[in-house]
Every structure is written in C-alpha cells, then in structure tokens.
LUMRO-613560 format. One record per atom (N, C-alpha, C, O): residue number from 1; residue in one letter; atom name; y, z, x. Coordinates in Angstrom, 1 decimal. Layout:
BEGIN
SITE   i aa at  north     up   east
SITE NUM  a CA      Y      Z      X
...
// end
This chain:
BEGIN
SITE   i aa at  north     up   east
SITE   1  x  N   78.2   89.9  119.2
SITE   1  x CA   77.8   89.3  120.5
SITE   1  x  C   76.9   88.2  120.3
SITE   1  x  O   76.9   87.1  121.0
SITE   2  x  N   75.9   88.3  119.4
SITE   2  x CA   74.9   87.3  119.2
SITE   2  x  C   75.6   86.0  118.8
SITE   2  x  O   75.3   84.9  119.4
SITE   3  x  N   76.6   86.0  117.9
SITE   3  x CA   77.2   84.7  117.6
SITE   3  x  C   78.1   84.2  118.7
SITE   3  x  O   78.2   83.0  118.9
SITE   4  x  N   78.8   85.1  119.4
SITE   4  x CA   79.6   84.7  120.5
SITE   4  x  C   78.8   84.0  121.6
SITE   4  x  O   79.2   82.9  122.1
SITE   5  x  N   77.7   84.6  121.9
SITE   5  x CA   76.8   84.0  123.0
SITE   5  x  C   76.4   82.6  122.5
SITE   5  x  O   76.4   81.6  123.3
SITE   6  x  N   76.0   82.4  121.3
SITE   6  x CA   75.5   81.2  120.8
SITE   6  x  C   76.6   80.2  120.7
SITE   6  x  O   76.5   79.0  121.0
SITE   7  x  N   77.8   80.6  120.2
SITE   7  x CA   79.0   79.7  120.1
SITE   7  x  C   79.4   79.2  121.5
SITE   7  x  O   79.8   78.1  121.6
SITE   8  x  N   79.3   80.1  122.5
SITE   8  x CA   79.7   79.7  123.9
SITE   8  x  C   78.8   78.6  124.4
SITE   8  x  O   79.2   77.8  125.3
SITE   9  x  N   77.6   78.5  123.9
SITE   9  x CA   76.7   77.4  124.3
SITE   9  x  C   77.0   76.1  123.5
SITE   9  x  O   76.7   75.0  123.9
SITE  10  x  N   77.6   76.2  122.3
SITE  10  x CA   77.8   75.1  121.4
SITE  10  x  C   79.2   74.4  121.6
SITE  10  x  O   79.3   73.2  121.4
SITE  11  x  N   80.2   75.2  122.0
SITE  11  x CA   81.6   74.8  122.1
SITE  11  x  C   82.1   74.9  123.5
SITE  11  x  O   81.8   75.8  124.2
SITE  12  x  N   83.1   74.0  123.8
SITE  12  x CA   83.7   74.1  125.1
SITE  12  x  C   84.7   75.3  125.2
SITE  12  x  O   84.9   75.8  126.3
SITE  13  x  N   85.3   75.7  124.0
SITE  13  x CA   86.2   76.8  124.0
SITE  13  x  C   85.9   77.5  122.7
SITE  13  x  O   85.7   76.9  121.6
SITE  14  x  N   85.8   78.9  122.8
SITE  14  x CA   85.6   79.7  121.6
SITE  14  x  C   86.7   80.7  121.6
SITE  14  x  O   87.0   81.4  122.6
SITE  15  x  N   87.4   80.8  120.4
SITE  15  x CA   88.4   81.8  120.2
SITE  15  x  C   87.8   82.8  119.2
SITE  15  x  O   87.5   82.5  118.1
SITE  16  x  N   87.7   84.1  119.6
SITE  16  x CA   87.3   85.1  118.7
SITE  16  x  C   88.6   85.7  118.1
SITE  16  x  O   89.5   86.3  118.8
SITE  17  x  N   88.8   85.4  116.9
SITE  17  x CA   90.1   85.8  116.2
SITE  17  x  C   89.8   87.1  115.4
SITE  17  x  O   89.1   87.0  114.4
SITE  18  x  N   90.4   88.2  115.8
SITE  18  x CA   90.2   89.5  115.2
SITE  18  x  C   91.3   89.7  114.1
SITE  18  x  O   92.5   89.7  114.5
SITE  19  x  N   90.9   89.8  112.9
SITE  19  x CA   91.9   89.9  111.8
SITE  19  x  C   92.4   91.4  111.6
SITE  19  x  O   91.6   92.3  111.7
SITE  20  x  N   93.6   91.5  111.3
SITE  20  x CA   94.2   92.8  110.9
SITE  20  x  C   93.6   93.3  109.6
SITE  20  x  O   93.2   94.5  109.5
SITE  21  x  N   93.5   92.5  108.6
SITE  21  x CA   92.8   92.7  107.3
SITE  21  x  C   93.3   94.0  106.7
SITE  21  x  O   92.6   95.0  106.8
SITE  22  x  N   94.4   93.9  106.0
SITE  22  x CA   95.0   95.1  105.4
SITE  22  x  C   94.1   95.6  104.2
SITE  22  x  O   94.3   96.7  103.7
SITE  23  x  N   93.2   94.8  103.7
SITE  23  x CA   92.3   95.2  102.6
SITE  23  x  C   91.3   96.2  103.0
SITE  23  x  O   90.6   96.9  102.2
SITE  24  x  N   91.0   96.3  104.3
SITE  24  x CA   90.0   97.2  104.8
SITE  24  x  C   90.7   98.3  105.6
SITE  24  x  O   91.8   98.2  106.0
SITE  25  x  N   89.9   99.4  105.8
SITE  25  x CA   90.5  100.5  106.7
SITE  25  x  C   89.6  100.6  107.9
SITE  25  x  O   88.7  101.5  107.9
SITE  26  x  N   89.9   99.8  108.9
SITE  26  x CA   89.0   99.9  110.1
SITE  26  x  C   89.2  101.2  110.9
SITE  26  x  O   90.3  101.8  110.8
SITE  27  x  N   88.2  101.6  111.6
SITE  27  x CA   88.3  102.8  112.4
SITE  27  x  C   89.2  102.6  113.6
SITE  27  x  O   89.9  103.6  114.0
SITE  28  x  N   89.2  101.4  114.1
SITE  28  x CA   90.0  101.1  115.3
SITE  28  x  C   91.2  100.2  114.9
SITE  28  x  O   91.1   99.5  113.9
SITE  29  x  N   92.3  100.4  115.6
SITE  29  x CA   93.5   99.6  115.3
SITE  29  x  C   93.2   98.1  115.7
SITE  29  x  O   92.2   97.9  116.4
SITE  30  x  N   94.0   97.2  115.3
SITE  30  x CA   93.8   95.8  115.7
SITE  30  x  C   93.9   95.7  117.2
SITE  30  x  O   93.0   95.0  117.8
SITE  31  x  N   94.8   96.3  117.9
SITE  31  x CA   94.9   96.2  119.4
SITE  31  x  C   93.6   96.8  120.0
SITE  31  x  O   93.1   96.3  121.0
SITE  32  x  N   93.1   97.9  119.5
SITE  32  x CA   91.9   98.5  120.0
SITE  32  x  C   90.7   97.6  119.8
SITE  32  x  O   89.9   97.4  120.8
SITE  33  x  N   90.6   97.0  118.7
SITE  33  x CA   89.5   96.1  118.4
SITE  33  x  C   89.5   94.8  119.3
SITE  33  x  O   88.5   94.4  119.8
SITE  34  x  N   90.7   94.3  119.5
SITE  34  x CA   90.9   93.1  120.4
SITE  34  x  C   90.5   93.5  121.8
SITE  34  x  O   89.8   92.7  122.4
SITE  35  x  N   90.9   94.6  122.3
SITE  35  x CA   90.6   95.1  123.6
SITE  35  x  C   89.1   95.3  123.8
SITE  35  x  O   88.5   94.9  124.8
SITE  36  x  N   88.5   95.9  122.8
SITE  36  x CA   87.0   96.1  122.8
SITE  36  x  C   86.2   94.8  122.9
SITE  36  x  O   85.3   94.6  123.7
SITE  37  x  N   86.7   93.9  122.1
SITE  37  x CA   86.0   92.5  122.1
SITE  37  x  C   86.2   91.9  123.5
SITE  37  x  O   85.3   91.3  124.0
SITE  38  x  N   87.4   91.9  124.0
SITE  38  x CA   87.7   91.3  125.3
SITE  38  x  C   86.8   91.9  126.4
SITE  38  x  O   86.3   91.2  127.2
SITE  39  x  N   86.6   93.2  126.3
SITE  39  x CA   85.8   93.9  127.2
SITE  39  x  C   84.3   93.5  127.2
SITE  39  x  O   83.7   93.3  128.3
SITE  40  x  N   83.8   93.2  126.0
SITE  40  x CA   82.4   92.9  125.9
SITE  40  x  C   82.1   91.4  126.1
SITE  40  x  O   80.9   91.0  126.3
SITE  41  x  N   83.1   90.5  126.0
SITE  41  x CA   82.9   89.1  126.1
SITE  41  x  C   83.4   88.6  127.5
SITE  41  x  O   83.4   87.4  127.7
SITE  42  x  N   83.8   89.4  128.4
SITE  42  x CA   84.4   89.0  129.6
SITE  42  x  C   83.5   88.1  130.4
SITE  42  x  O   84.0   87.2  131.2
SITE  43  x  N   82.2   88.2  130.3
SITE  43  x CA   81.2   87.3  131.0
SITE  43  x  C   81.2   85.9  130.5
SITE  43  x  O   80.6   85.0  131.2
SITE  44  x  N   81.9   85.5  129.5
SITE  44  x CA   81.9   84.2  128.9
SITE  44  x  C   83.3   83.6  129.2
SITE  44  x  O   84.2   83.8  128.4
SITE  45  x  N   83.4   82.7  130.2
SITE  45  x CA   84.7   82.2  130.5
SITE  45  x  C   85.3   81.3  129.5
SITE  45  x  O   86.5   81.0  129.5
SITE  46  x  N   84.5   80.8  128.6
SITE  46  x CA   85.0   79.8  127.5
SITE  46  x  C   85.5   80.6  126.3
SITE  46  x  O   86.1   80.0  125.4
SITE  47  x  N   85.4   82.0  126.3
SITE  47  x CA   85.8   82.8  125.2
SITE  47  x  C   87.2   83.4  125.4
SITE  47  x  O   87.4   84.0  126.5
SITE  48  x  N   88.0   83.3  124.4
SITE  48  x CA   89.3   83.9  124.4
SITE  48  x  C   89.4   84.8  123.2
SITE  48  x  O   88.8   84.4  122.1
SITE  49  x  N   90.0   86.0  123.3
SITE  49  x CA   90.1   86.9  122.1
SITE  49  x  C   91.5   87.1  121.8
SITE  49  x  O   92.4   87.4  122.6
SITE  50  x  N   91.8   86.9  120.5
SITE  50  x CA   93.2   87.1  120.0
SITE  50  x  C   93.1   88.0  118.7
SITE  50  x  O   92.1   88.1  118.0
SITE  51  x  N   94.2   88.6  118.4
SITE  51  x CA   94.4   89.3  117.1
SITE  51  x  C   95.3   88.6  116.3
SITE  51  x  O   96.2   87.9  116.8
SITE  52  x  N   95.2   88.7  115.0
SITE  52  x CA   96.2   88.0  114.1
SITE  52  x  C   96.3   88.8  112.8
SITE  52  x  O   95.4   89.5  112.3
SITE  53  x  N   97.5   88.7  112.1
SITE  53  x CA   97.7   89.3  110.9
SITE  53  x  C   98.3   88.4  109.8
SITE  53  x  O   99.1   88.8  109.0
SITE  54  x  N   98.0   87.2  109.9
SITE  54  x CA   98.4   86.2  108.9
SITE  54  x  C   97.2   85.3  108.5
SITE  54  x  O   96.1   85.7  108.8
SITE  55  x  N   97.5   84.2  107.9
SITE  55  x CA   96.4   83.4  107.4
SITE  55  x  C   95.6   82.8  108.6
SITE  55  x  O   96.1   82.4  109.6
SITE  56  x  N   94.3   82.8  108.5
SITE  56  x CA   93.4   82.3  109.5
SITE  56  x  C   93.8   80.8  109.8
SITE  56  x  O   93.8   80.4  111.0
SITE  57  x  N   94.0   80.1  108.8
SITE  57  x CA   94.4   78.7  109.0
SITE  57  x  C   95.6   78.5  109.8
SITE  57  x  O   95.7   77.6  110.7
SITE  58  x  N   96.6   79.4  109.6
SITE  58  x CA   97.8   79.3  110.5
SITE  58  x  C   97.5   79.7  111.9
SITE  58  x  O   98.1   79.1  112.8
SITE  59  x  N   96.6   80.7  112.1
SITE  59  x CA   96.2   81.1  113.4
SITE  59  x  C   95.5   80.0  114.1
SITE  59  x  O   95.8   79.7  115.3
SITE  60  x  N   94.7   79.3  113.4
SITE  60  x CA   94.0   78.1  114.0
SITE  60  x  C   94.9   77.0  114.4
SITE  60  x  O   94.8   76.4  115.5
SITE  61  x  N   95.9   76.8  113.5
SITE  61  x CA   96.9   75.7  113.9
SITE  61  x  C   97.6   76.1  115.1
SITE  61  x  O   97.8   75.2  116.0
SITE  62  x  N   98.0   77.4  115.3
SITE  62  x CA   98.8   77.8  116.4
SITE  62  x  C   98.0   77.6  117.7
SITE  62  x  O   98.5   77.4  118.8
SITE  63  x  N   96.6   77.7  117.6
SITE  63  x CA   95.8   77.6  118.8
SITE  63  x  C   95.0   76.3  118.9
SITE  63  x  O   94.2   76.1  119.8
SITE  64  x  N   95.3   75.4  118.0
SITE  64  x CA   94.7   74.0  118.1
SITE  64  x  C   93.2   74.1  117.8
SITE  64  x  O   92.5   73.2  118.2
SITE  65  x  N   92.7   75.0  117.0
SITE  65  x CA   91.3   75.1  116.7
SITE  65  x  C   91.0   74.3  115.5
SITE  65  x  O   91.9   74.1  114.6
SITE  66  x  N   89.8   73.7  115.4
SITE  66  x CA   89.4   72.9  114.3
SITE  66  x  C   88.2   73.4  113.5
SITE  66  x  O   87.9   72.9  112.4
SITE  67  x  N   87.5   74.3  114.1
SITE  67  x CA   86.2   74.8  113.5
SITE  67  x  C   86.2   76.3  113.3
SITE  67  x  O   86.5   77.0  114.3
SITE  68  x  N   85.9   76.8  112.1
SITE  68  x CA   85.7   78.2  111.9
SITE  68  x  C   84.2   78.4  112.0
SITE  68  x  O   83.4   77.7  111.3
SITE  69  x  N   83.8   79.3  112.8
SITE  69  x CA   82.3   79.7  112.9
SITE  69  x  C   82.2   81.1  112.2
SITE  69  x  O   82.8   82.0  112.6
SITE  70  x  N   81.3   81.1  111.2
SITE  70  x CA   81.1   82.4  110.5
SITE  70  x  C   79.6   82.7  110.5
SITE  70  x  O   78.8   81.7  110.6
SITE  71  x  N   79.3   83.9  110.5
SITE  71  x CA   77.9   84.4  110.4
SITE  71  x  C   77.4   84.7  109.0
SITE  71  x  O   78.2   85.3  108.2
SITE  72  x  N   76.2   84.3  108.7
SITE  72  x CA   75.7   84.6  107.4
SITE  72  x  C   74.4   85.5  107.6
SITE  72  x  O   73.4   85.0  108.1
SITE  73  x  N   74.5   86.7  107.2
SITE  73  x CA   73.4   87.6  107.5
SITE  73  x  C   72.4   87.5  106.3
SITE  73  x  O   71.2   87.6  106.6
SITE  74  x  N   72.8   87.4  105.1
SITE  74  x CA   71.9   87.3  104.0
SITE  74  x  C   72.4   86.4  102.9
SITE  74  x  O   73.6   86.1  102.9
SITE  75  x  N   71.6   86.1  101.9
SITE  75  x CA   72.0   85.3  100.8
SITE  75  x  C   73.2   85.9  100.1
SITE  75  x  O   74.1   85.2   99.7
SITE  76  x  N   73.3   87.2  100.1
SITE  76  x CA   74.4   87.9   99.4
SITE  76  x  C   75.7   87.6  100.1
SITE  76  x  O   76.8   87.7   99.4
SITE  77  x  N   75.8   87.2  101.4
SITE  77  x CA   77.0   86.8  102.0
SITE  77  x  C   77.5   85.4  101.6
SITE  77  x  O   78.7   85.1  101.7
SITE  78  x  N   76.6   84.6  101.1
SITE  78  x CA   76.8   83.2  100.9
SITE  78  x  C   78.0   82.9  100.0
SITE  78  x  O   78.8   82.1  100.3
SITE  79  x  N   78.0   83.6   98.8
SITE  79  x CA   79.0   83.3   97.8
SITE  79  x  C   80.4   83.5   98.3
SITE  79  x  O   81.2   82.7   98.1
SITE  80  x  N   80.6   84.7   98.9
SITE  80  x CA   81.9   85.0   99.5
SITE  80  x  C   82.3   84.0  100.6
SITE  80  x  O   83.4   83.5  100.6
SITE  81  x  N   81.4   83.7  101.5
SITE  81  x CA   81.7   82.8  102.6
SITE  81  x  C   81.9   81.4  102.1
SITE  81  x  O   82.7   80.7  102.6
SITE  82  x  N   81.2   81.0  101.0
SITE  82  x CA   81.4   79.7  100.4
SITE  82  x  C   82.8   79.6   99.8
SITE  82  x  O   83.5   78.6  100.0
SITE  83  x  N   83.2   80.6   99.2
SITE  83  x CA   84.6   80.7   98.6
SITE  83  x  C   85.6   80.6   99.7
SITE  83  x  O   86.6   79.8   99.6
SITE  84  x  N   85.4   81.4  100.8
SITE  84  x CA   86.4   81.3  101.9
SITE  84  x  C   86.4   79.9  102.5
SITE  84  x  O   87.5   79.3  102.8
SITE  85  x  N   85.3   79.3  102.8
SITE  85  x CA   85.2   78.0  103.3
SITE  85  x  C   85.9   76.9  102.5
SITE  85  x  O   86.6   76.1  102.9
SITE  86  x  N   85.7   77.0  101.1
SITE  86  x CA   86.3   76.1  100.2
SITE  86  x  C   87.8   76.3  100.2
SITE  86  x  O   88.5   75.3  100.2
SITE  87  x  N   88.3   77.5  100.2
SITE  87  x CA   89.7   77.7  100.2
SITE  87  x  C   90.4   77.3  101.5
SITE  87  x  O   91.4   76.6  101.5
SITE  88  x  N   89.7   77.6  102.6
SITE  88  x CA   90.3   77.1  103.9
SITE  88  x  C   90.3   75.6  103.9
SITE  88  x  O   91.3   75.0  104.5
SITE  89  x  N   89.3   74.9  103.4
SITE  89  x CA   89.3   73.4  103.4
SITE  89  x  C   90.5   72.9  102.5
SITE  89  x  O   91.1   71.9  102.8
SITE  90  x  N   90.8   73.6  101.4
SITE  90  x CA   91.9   73.2  100.5
SITE  90  x  C   93.2   73.5  101.2
SITE  90  x  O   94.2   72.7  101.1
SITE  91  x  N   93.3   74.5  102.0
SITE  91  x CA   94.6   74.8  102.8
SITE  91  x  C   94.8   73.8  103.9
SITE  91  x  O   95.9   73.5  104.3
SITE  92  x  N   93.7   73.3  104.5
SITE  92  x CA   93.8   72.4  105.6
SITE  92  x  C   92.4   71.6  105.7
SITE  92  x  O   91.4   72.1  106.2
SITE  93  x  N   92.5   70.4  105.2
SITE  93  x CA   91.3   69.5  105.1
SITE  93  x  C   90.7   69.1  106.4
SITE  93  x  O   89.6   68.6  106.5
SITE  94  x  N   91.4   69.3  107.5
SITE  94  x CA   90.9   68.9  108.8
SITE  94  x  C   90.1   70.0  109.5
SITE  94  x  O   89.5   69.8  110.5
SITE  95  x  N   90.1   71.2  108.9
SITE  95  x CA   89.4   72.4  109.5
SITE  95  x  C   88.1   72.5  108.8
SITE  95  x  O   88.0   72.5  107.5
SITE  96  x  N   87.0   72.6  109.6
SITE  96  x CA   85.6   72.7  109.1
SITE  96  x  C   85.1   74.1  109.3
SITE  96  x  O   85.5   74.8  110.2
SITE  97  x  N   84.2   74.6  108.4
SITE  97  x CA   83.6   75.8  108.6
SITE  97  x  C   82.1   75.6  108.9
SITE  97  x  O   81.5   74.8  108.2
SITE  98  x  N   81.6   76.2  109.9
SITE  98  x CA   80.2   76.1  110.3
SITE  98  x  C   79.6   77.5  110.2
SITE  98  x  O   80.2   78.5  110.6
SITE  99  x  N   78.4   77.6  109.6
SITE  99  x CA   77.7   78.9  109.5
SITE  99  x  C   76.5   79.0  110.4
SITE  99  x  O   75.8   78.0  110.6
SITE 100  x  N   76.4   80.1  111.1
SITE 100  x CA   75.2   80.4  111.8
SITE 100  x  C   74.6   81.7  111.3
SITE 100  x  O   75.3   82.6  110.9
SITE 101  x  N   73.3   81.8  111.3
SITE 101  x CA   72.6   83.0  111.0
SITE 101  x  C   72.4   83.8  112.2
SITE 101  x  O   72.1   83.2  113.3
SITE 102  x  N   72.5   85.1  112.1
SITE 102  x CA   72.3   86.0  113.3
SITE 102  x  C   70.8   86.0  113.7
SITE 102  x  O   70.0   85.6  113.0
SITE 103  x  N   70.6   86.6  114.9
SITE 103  x CA   69.2   86.9  115.3
SITE 103  x  C   68.6   87.8  114.2
SITE 103  x  O   69.3   88.6  113.6
SITE 104  x  N   67.3   87.7  114.0
SITE 104  x CA   66.6   88.4  113.0
SITE 104  x  C   66.9   89.9  113.1
SITE 104  x  O   67.0   90.6  112.0
SITE 105  x  N   67.0   90.5  114.2
SITE 105  x CA   67.2   91.9  114.3
SITE 105  x  C   68.6   92.4  113.9
SITE 105  x  O   68.9   93.6  113.9
SITE 106  x  N   69.5   91.4  113.6
SITE 106  x CA   70.9   91.8  113.1
SITE 106  x  C   71.1   91.3  111.7
SITE 106  x  O   72.3   91.5  111.2
SITE 107  x  N   70.1   90.8  111.0
SITE 107  x CA   70.4   90.3  109.6
SITE 107  x  C   70.8   91.4  108.7
SITE 107  x  O   71.6   91.0  107.7
SITE 108  x  N   70.5   92.6  108.8
SITE 108  x CA   70.8   93.7  107.9
SITE 108  x  C   72.0   94.5  108.4
SITE 108  x  O   72.4   95.4  107.7
SITE 109  x  N   72.5   94.2  109.5
SITE 109  x CA   73.6   95.0  110.1
SITE 109  x  C   75.0   94.6  109.7
SITE 109  x  O   75.3   93.4  109.8
SITE 110  x  N   75.7   95.6  109.2
SITE 110  x CA   77.1   95.3  108.9
SITE 110  x  C   78.0   96.4  109.5
SITE 110  x  O   77.5   97.5  109.8
SITE 111  x  N   79.2   96.1  109.8
SITE 111  x CA   80.1   97.1  110.4
SITE 111  x  C   80.2   98.3  109.5
SITE 111  x  O   80.2   99.4  110.1
SITE 112  x  N   80.3   98.2  108.2
SITE 112  x CA   80.5   99.3  107.4
SITE 112  x  C   79.2  100.2  107.4
SITE 112  x  O   79.3  101.4  107.3
SITE 113  x  N   78.1   99.6  107.4
SITE 113  x CA   76.8  100.4  107.5
SITE 113  x  C   76.7  101.1  108.8
SITE 113  x  O   76.3  102.3  108.8
SITE 114  x  N   77.0  100.4  109.9
SITE 114  x CA   77.0  101.1  111.2
SITE 114  x  C   78.0  102.2  111.3
SITE 114  x  O   77.6  103.3  111.8
SITE 115  x  N   79.2  102.0  110.8
SITE 115  x CA   80.2  103.1  110.8
SITE 115  x  C   79.7  104.3  110.0
SITE 115  x  O   79.9  105.4  110.4
SITE 116  x  N   79.1  104.1  108.8
SITE 116  x CA   78.7  105.1  108.0
SITE 116  x  C   77.5  105.9  108.6
SITE 116  x  O   77.6  107.2  108.6
SITE 117  x  N   76.6  105.2  109.2
SITE 117  x CA   75.5  105.9  110.0
SITE 117  x  C   76.1  106.8  111.1
SITE 117  x  O   75.7  107.9  111.3
SITE 118  x  N   77.0  106.2  111.9
SITE 118  x CA   77.6  106.9  113.0
SITE 118  x  C   78.4  108.1  112.5
SITE 118  x  O   78.3  109.2  113.2
SITE 119  x  N   79.1  108.0  111.4
SITE 119  x CA   79.8  109.2  110.9
SITE 119  x  C   78.9  110.3  110.5
SITE 119  x  O   79.3  111.5  110.5
SITE 120  x  N   77.7  110.0  110.1
SITE 120  x CA   76.7  111.0  109.7
SITE 120  x  C   75.8  111.3  110.9
SITE 120  x  O   74.7  111.9  110.7
SITE 121  x  N   76.3  111.0  112.1
SITE 121  x CA   75.6  111.4  113.4
SITE 121  x  C   74.3  110.7  113.6
SITE 121  x  O   73.4  111.2  114.3
SITE 122  x  N   74.1  109.5  113.0
SITE 122  x CA   72.9  108.7  113.2
SITE 122  x  C   73.1  107.9  114.5
SITE 122  x  O   74.2  107.6  114.9
SITE 123  x  N   72.0  107.5  115.1
SITE 123  x CA   72.0  106.7  116.3
SITE 123  x  C   72.2  105.3  116.0
SITE 123  x  O   71.3  104.6  115.5
SITE 124  x  N   73.3  104.7  116.4
SITE 124  x CA   73.6  103.3  116.2
SITE 124  x  C   73.7  102.5  117.5
SITE 124  x  O   74.2  101.4  117.5
SITE 125  x  N   73.3  103.2  118.5
SITE 125  x CA   73.4  102.5  119.9
SITE 125  x  C   72.7  101.2  120.0
SITE 125  x  O   73.1  100.3  120.7
SITE 126  x  N   71.6  101.0  119.2
SITE 126  x CA   70.9   99.7  119.3
SITE 126  x  C   71.6   98.6  118.7
SITE 126  x  O   71.3   97.4  118.9
SITE 127  x  N   72.7   98.9  117.9
SITE 127  x CA   73.4   97.8  117.2
SITE 127  x  C   74.7   97.4  117.9
SITE 127  x  O   75.3   96.4  117.6
SITE 128  x  N   75.1   98.2  118.9
SITE 128  x CA   76.4   98.0  119.5
SITE 128  x  C   76.3   97.8  121.1
SITE 128  x  O   75.4   98.3  121.7
SITE 129  x  N   77.2   97.1  121.6
SITE 129  x CA   77.4   97.0  123.0
SITE 129  x  C   77.7   98.4  123.5
SITE 129  x  O   78.4   99.2  122.9
SITE 130  x  N   77.1   98.8  124.7
SITE 130  x CA   77.3  100.2  125.2
SITE 130  x  C   78.8  100.6  125.3
SITE 130  x  O   79.1  101.8  125.0
SITE 131  x  N   79.7   99.7  125.6
SITE 131  x CA   81.1  100.1  125.7
SITE 131  x  C   81.7  100.4  124.3
SITE 131  x  O   82.5  101.3  124.1
SITE 132  x  N   81.2   99.6  123.3
SITE 132  x CA   81.7   99.8  121.9
SITE 132  x  C   81.1  101.1  121.4
SITE 132  x  O   81.8  101.8  120.7
SITE 133  x  N   79.8  101.3  121.7
SITE 133  x CA   79.2  102.5  121.3
SITE 133  x  C   79.9  103.8  121.8
SITE 133  x  O   80.1  104.7  121.1
SITE 134  x  N   80.3  103.8  123.1
SITE 134  x CA   81.0  104.9  123.7
SITE 134  x  C   82.4  105.1  123.0
SITE 134  x  O   82.8  106.2  122.7
SITE 135  x  N   83.1  103.9  122.7
SITE 135  x CA   84.4  104.0  122.1
SITE 135  x  C   84.3  104.6  120.7
SITE 135  x  O   85.1  105.3  120.2
SITE 136  x  N   83.2  104.2  120.0
SITE 136  x CA   83.0  104.7  118.6
SITE 136  x  C   82.7  106.2  118.6
SITE 136  x  O   83.2  106.9  117.8
SITE 137  x  N   81.9  106.6  119.5
SITE 137  x CA   81.6  108.0  119.6
SITE 137  x  C   82.8  108.9  119.9
SITE 137  x  O   83.0  109.9  119.3
SITE 138  x  N   83.6  108.4  120.9
SITE 138  x CA   84.9  109.1  121.2
SITE 138  x  C   85.8  109.1  120.0
SITE 138  x  O   86.5  110.1  119.7
SITE 139  x  N   85.9  108.0  119.3
SITE 139  x CA   86.8  107.9  118.1
SITE 139  x  C   86.4  108.9  117.0
SITE 139  x  O   87.2  109.5  116.4
SITE 140  x  N   85.1  108.9  116.8
SITE 140  x CA   84.6  109.8  115.7
SITE 140  x  C   84.7  111.3  116.1
SITE 140  x  O   84.9  112.2  115.3
SITE 141  x  N   84.7  111.6  117.4
SITE 141  x CA   84.8  113.0  117.9
SITE 141  x  C   86.3  113.5  117.6
SITE 141  x  O   86.5  114.7  117.4
SITE 142  x  N   87.2  112.5  117.7
SITE 142  x CA   88.6  112.9  117.5
SITE 142  x  C   89.2  112.7  116.1
SITE 142  x  O   90.3  112.9  115.9
SITE 143  x  N   88.3  112.3  115.2
SITE 143  x CA   88.8  112.2  113.8
SITE 143  x  C   88.3  113.3  112.9
SITE 143  x  O   88.6  113.3  111.7
// end
C-alpha cells in the first residue's frame, strides 16, 4: 500500500500487476490476490489491478505501460532488482524501471516473513491492511 499510495501521487495511471509466479508457492491463488489488492486500493481511482502469468514486458505492452515501479527494501534487494531491470531493458528498451524505497517502518517486511510469523500464530496485523489480515487468518485456519 505504501508504494501504491506514493505511485498514485506520481503517475496519472497506476497498474498493479500481480504475477502468477510459478517459482513461488503463494498462500492465495492469483485470483484471490488480485481481488485482495483491488479491495484495498479501491480508494485510488488512478489504480487498476490486473493479474498476469506471462512476461511482465508482454503484460506492459498489452496495457500500454512504460514504467515499472519496484520497491527496494534493503541493499540485499538491489542485485536481484538490478538484474531484473537490466533484463527488462534488454527485452524492451523503451520500458524504464524506477525504484522507490518503502517507508522506514516497512524496510524489513517481506511477504515470506509475514507469512511465516502468521503461520506460527504471531501477530502480523501491523503489517497488513485489515482486510488482508482477516483473509490471511481465515486462510491459515483452513489449511
């Protein structure tokens, strides 16, 4: 939400593209994640939420997007993000990647860390939108 709020101030249109990402095992399906994001960003009229299961560059072309906005939480993120940005530029030299750092209270927060704490019955409510927190609790109760 931190990056979405700030992006909404910077750009006339923001597309939150939620990746299927077969390399990871998300707790929620792609459709569930898209719906959760739509629910929490409804207050931003410039934000559209989509799901995709192909190359980000192809997704961007389909939607006429020209800028990838990525968050950098820590120096450890930089090498991977730099590789992604370089590869995306090789795939389409007209697409730029812009990095934003999150608010200080989110620099150490990652989805995998939050998920692990939640699985061990730790309180992660301070890191999640209340609707996402409720959905996470329900999902963990049924798994």
